[in-house]
N, C-alpha and C positions, 0 to 999 in steps of 0.2 A: 566807870560804869561798865565798860566792855573791854575785853582783851582781844586784840586782833590776832588771828591765826594766819600763818603764811600759806594760805590756800586760796587760789582764785581761779575762776574760769573766764577766759577772755576769747571772744570771737575776733578774728583778724579783720573781717570786713567792717565790723561795728566797733567803735572805739570805746564802748562801755564794757566794764569788767565786773563780774560778780565776786565779792569777797565774803568771807565768813568771820563773824565776830562772836567771841565767847562771852556769855553773860552769866550772871548768877542763875541758878535754877529757880524756876517760877517767876523770873523777871524778863522773860523773852519778849512779851508783848509791850512792856514798858520800854525796853530798848528799841523795839521797832517804832514805837510812837516817838521816841527821841530822834531817831533817824528821819522820820517823816517831818518832824518840826524843823529839822535842819535842811529840808529840801532834798533828801536822799531817798531814792526808791529802796524800800526794804521789804523783806518777805520772811514770815515765820510759817513753816509747814505745820498745819494743825488739823485736828479732827474733833468732832463732838462726842462726848462720852456721858453716859448717864451715871450720876452719883446718887446714892441712896442714903438718906439719913432716917432717923426714927420717925420723923414727922412729914417728910416730903421727899420727892425725887426731882432732881434738877439735871438739865443738860448743860454741861460745862465744856467750853472750848479749851482743849489741851494741846500743847505743842507736841508734834510728832517726834521731833529731835530735841530733847531736853537740853537747854543751855546754849543753843546756837541761834543766831540771827544772820540771815543772808542779806547783803545790801549791794546795790549796783552804783558804780561811780566811774567817771572817766579817768580820774587820777586819785591816788590814795593820799588823803590829807590826815595826818595823825592828830592834828589839833582838834578834830571833831570827835575823836573817840576818847 
């Protein structure tokens, strides 16, 4: 589902580190829901955008960084990814 990139941000005082996972484009929110179901704190930076069709206008939640999901964990467990 996701590919793990070797990029992480770790604070020395706190034993939790942020990692980045690469997902398919347009599947970022599905990957974040998967991490949430596994009990892992995840984050997808997003914004609302207005999309216009011939019969309606909708506000859609769009990822700010396409294809990437950030997640926080104390140790990296590759079996979850």
